[in-house]
C-alpha positions as CSV (number, residue, x, y, z in Angstrom):
1,M,122.7,103.6,116.1
2,A,119.1,103.5,114.9
3,R,117.4,106.7,114.0
4,H,113.8,107.9,113.9
5,I,112.6,110.1,111.1
6,E,109.4,112.0,111.7
7,L,107.4,113.3,108.7
8,N,104.8,115.4,110.5
9,P,102.7,116.1,108.5
10,V,103.6,114.5,105.2
11,S,103.1,116.5,102.0
12,H,103.0,113.3,99.9
13,L,102.5,109.6,100.8
14,T,102.1,106.8,98.3
15,I,102.7,103.1,97.6
16,G,104.2,102.4,94.2
17,T,106.2,99.9,92.3
18,V,109.3,99.8,90.1
19,G,109.8,97.0,87.6
20,A,107.6,94.7,85.4
21,P,104.8,92.6,86.9
22,G,106.3,89.5,88.4
23,T,109.5,91.3,89.3
24,R,108.0,94.5,90.8
25,V,109.5,96.1,93.9
26,F,107.0,97.7,96.2
27,Y,107.8,101.0,97.9
28,L,106.2,103.1,100.6
29,Q,107.2,106.6,100.0
30,G,106.5,109.8,101.9
31,S,107.8,113.3,101.8
32,R,107.7,116.5,103.8
33,G,109.0,119.5,101.8
34,T,112.1,118.4,100.0
35,Q,112.8,115.4,102.3
36,I,111.8,112.1,100.5
37,V,111.8,108.8,102.3
38,S,111.4,105.6,100.4
39,L,111.1,102.2,102.1
40,T,110.9,98.8,100.4
41,M,107.9,96.6,101.3
42,E,106.3,93.4,100.2
43,K,103.1,93.3,98.1
44,E,101.3,91.5,100.9
45,Q,102.4,94.2,103.4
46,A,100.8,96.8,101.0
47,R,97.6,94.8,100.8
48,L,97.4,94.4,104.6
49,L,98.2,98.0,105.2
50,A,95.3,99.1,103.0
51,G,92.9,96.7,104.8
52,S,94.2,97.9,108.2
53,F,93.6,101.5,107.1
54,E,90.0,100.7,106.1
55,T,89.3,99.1,109.5
56,L,90.9,102.1,111.3
57,L,88.9,104.6,109.4
58,T,85.7,102.8,110.2
59,E,86.6,102.7,113.9
60,L,87.5,106.4,113.9
61,A,84.3,107.4,112.1
62,E,82.3,105.8,114.9
63,K,84.4,107.1,117.8
64,Y,85.6,110.5,116.4
65,P,83.3,111.6,113.5
66,P,85.2,113.6,111.0
67,D,84.6,117.3,110.7
68,T,83.3,118.1,107.2
69,R,85.2,121.4,107.2
70,E,88.5,119.5,107.4
71,A,87.7,117.8,104.1
72,Q,87.5,121.2,102.4
73,E,90.8,122.3,104.0
74,D,92.7,119.2,103.1
75,P,94.2,119.4,99.6
76,M,93.2,116.7,97.2
77,W,95.9,114.2,96.4
78,T,95.9,113.5,92.7
79,D,99.5,112.6,91.9
80,M,100.2,109.3,93.7
81,R,103.3,108.5,91.6
82,L,106.6,107.7,93.3
83,R,108.9,110.7,93.3
84,E,112.5,110.5,92.2
85,P,114.9,109.5,93.6
86,V,113.5,106.2,94.7
87,E,116.3,105.0,96.9
88,A,115.2,102.7,99.7
89,L,116.3,103.7,103.2
90,F,115.4,100.2,104.5
91,R,113.1,97.2,104.0
92,I,110.0,97.3,106.2
93,G,109.7,94.6,108.8
94,N,106.8,95.8,110.9
95,I,104.1,98.5,110.5
96,G,102.1,100.1,113.3
97,L,99.1,102.5,113.0
98,G,97.9,105.0,115.6
99,F,95.7,108.1,116.0
100,N,96.3,111.4,117.7
101,E,93.0,112.7,118.8
102,E,94.3,116.2,119.5
103,T,95.6,116.8,116.0
104,N,93.1,114.4,114.3
105,Q,96.0,112.7,112.5
106,I,96.8,109.1,111.7
107,V,100.3,107.9,112.1
108,L,101.9,105.1,110.1
109,V,105.0,103.9,111.8
110,A,107.4,101.7,109.7
111,Y,110.1,99.7,111.4
112,E,113.1,98.3,109.6
113,L,113.5,94.6,109.1
114,V,116.5,93.7,111.4
115,D,118.0,90.6,112.9
116,E,116.9,89.7,116.4
117,G,118.6,91.9,119.0
118,E,119.3,94.8,116.6
119,E,117.6,98.1,117.0
120,P,115.5,99.1,113.9
121,N,115.4,102.4,112.2
122,V,111.9,103.9,112.3
123,V,110.0,106.3,110.1
124,S,106.7,107.9,111.2
125,F,104.3,109.3,108.6
126,W,101.6,111.6,110.0
127,I,98.6,111.9,107.7
128,S,95.0,113.0,107.6
129,R,92.0,110.7,107.2
130,F,91.4,112.1,103.7
131,Q,95.0,111.3,102.7
132,V,94.5,107.7,104.0
133,Q,91.4,107.3,101.9
134,A,93.3,108.4,98.7
135,L,96.1,106.0,99.7
136,I,93.8,103.0,100.2
137,K,92.2,103.5,96.7
138,H,95.6,104.0,95.1
139,T,97.2,101.0,96.8
140,M,94.4,98.6,95.6
141,E,95.0,99.9,92.1
142,V,98.7,99.3,92.3
143,I,98.2,95.8,93.7
144,S,95.7,94.8,91.0
145,A,98.0,96.0,88.2
146,G,100.2,93.0,88.7
147,R,100.1,89.6,86.9
148,P,96.7,88.1,86.2
149,I,95.6,85.3,88.6
150,C,94.9,81.8,87.5
151,G,91.2,80.9,88.1
152,N,92.1,77.3,88.8
153,C,94.9,77.5,91.4
154,G,95.0,81.1,92.4
155,Q,98.6,81.6,91.5
156,P,99.9,84.4,89.3
157,I,100.3,83.8,85.6
158,D,103.6,84.7,84.0
159,A,103.9,86.2,80.6
160,E,105.7,83.0,79.4
161,G,102.8,80.8,80.6
162,H,101.7,79.1,83.8
163,F,102.2,75.6,85.2
164,C,98.8,74.9,86.9
165,P,98.9,72.0,89.3
166,N,95.0,71.9,89.2
167,R,95.1,71.2,85.5
168,N,97.6,68.3,85.7
169,G,100.4,70.5,84.5
170,H,98.8,71.9,81.4
171,S,99.8,75.4,80.5
172,H,97.4,78.2,79.9
């Protein structure tokens, strides 16, 4: 039976990696009090999530301008590292975003990657706009910390070299 974990509000939310560039595993991790939930995700999911958050914040700023007093009440997030233990509950299949006007919270809903017909486990992370801003910045830093990208073909360059089809197979 699938379960739904609700972290409302989160005390910590981050995207981080374990492993060396090229073999990194990406995690979405949130906590509330002593409860830590880690979920495995793809690098592209992290990139798309950061972009979706940026779009959502822009839309919310127009429709529901933020109260400047809330920024002062919201604690600054400075430690965006993954917290131990990093044990994935599941691999993320789909992600949804929403907004609760009454509580002025954004909700990130992560659904487990399952086979067709199976019911996924779900985790809801409730966060403030200011936490989202910190997460966007951090996520982009994590993504850019990977392998360098080849200027000719756009593919990652491994530490051992790179076969570039645009250079007729010559290594860099």
